[in-house]
C-alpha positions as CSV (number, residue, x, y, z in Angstrom):
1,M,-3.4,115.7,107.6
2,T,-1.0,118.6,107.1
3,T,1.9,118.7,104.8
4,A,4.3,118.6,107.8
5,E,2.7,115.6,109.1
6,T,2.9,113.8,105.8
7,D,6.5,114.7,105.4
8,L,7.3,113.3,109.0
9,T,5.4,110.1,108.2
10,A,7.3,109.7,104.9
11,L,10.6,110.4,106.5
12,A,9.9,108.0,109.4
13,A,8.9,105.2,106.9
14,H,12.1,106.0,104.8
15,D,14.3,105.9,108.0
16,T,13.1,102.5,109.2
17,S,13.4,100.8,105.9
18,S,17.1,102.1,105.4
19,R,18.2,100.8,108.8
20,G,17.0,97.2,108.2
21,V,19.5,94.4,107.6
22,S,18.6,91.8,105.1
23,A,18.5,88.1,106.1
24,P,21.4,87.1,103.9
25,Q,23.6,89.8,105.6
26,A,22.5,88.6,109.0
27,W,23.4,85.1,108.2
28,A,26.7,86.2,106.8
29,V,27.6,88.0,109.9
30,A,26.4,85.1,112.1
31,A,28.5,82.7,110.1
32,G,31.6,84.8,110.3
33,I,31.3,85.1,114.1
34,A,30.7,81.3,114.3
35,V,33.9,80.7,112.2
36,I,36.0,83.0,114.4
37,M,34.6,81.3,117.6
38,V,35.5,77.9,116.3
39,Q,38.9,78.9,115.2
40,G,39.5,80.2,118.7
41,V,38.3,77.1,120.4
42,V,40.5,74.9,118.0
43,Y,43.5,77.1,118.8
44,F,43.1,77.0,122.6
45,L,42.4,73.2,122.7
46,L,44.7,71.9,120.1
47,I,47.3,74.2,118.6
48,R,48.7,76.3,121.5
49,H,49.9,73.1,123.3
50,Q,52.0,72.1,120.3
51,A,54.8,74.8,120.9
52,E,57.0,72.2,122.6
53,G,56.3,69.7,119.8
54,F,58.0,72.0,117.3
55,A,61.1,72.7,119.3
56,D,63.2,70.5,117.2
57,L,61.9,72.2,114.0
58,L,62.6,75.6,115.5
59,G,66.0,74.6,116.4
60,R,66.8,73.4,113.0
61,A,65.4,76.6,111.5
62,S,67.8,78.4,113.8
63,N,70.7,76.3,112.7
64,F,69.9,77.2,109.1
65,Q,70.0,80.9,109.9
66,S,73.3,80.5,111.7
67,L,74.8,78.5,108.7
68,K,73.5,81.3,106.3
69,T,75.1,84.1,108.3
70,T,78.3,82.6,109.8
71,G,78.9,79.4,107.7
72,N,79.0,77.3,110.9
73,I,76.3,75.6,112.8
């Protein structure tokens, strides 16, 4: 084996070990993606339909802003 072949073998072994992802990192990425997916499902199934349910609350917030700026509701 020549010196060049030894250097290439060592370089190849070094490159493959530095590209690997550890198991805890893979689980953390998978858990993060799962949380984002669940949040998206909860939003689309539950939360986005409640916009009309908060119309009264949004109206009252608007009244407070009017009272703050003009003194009248």
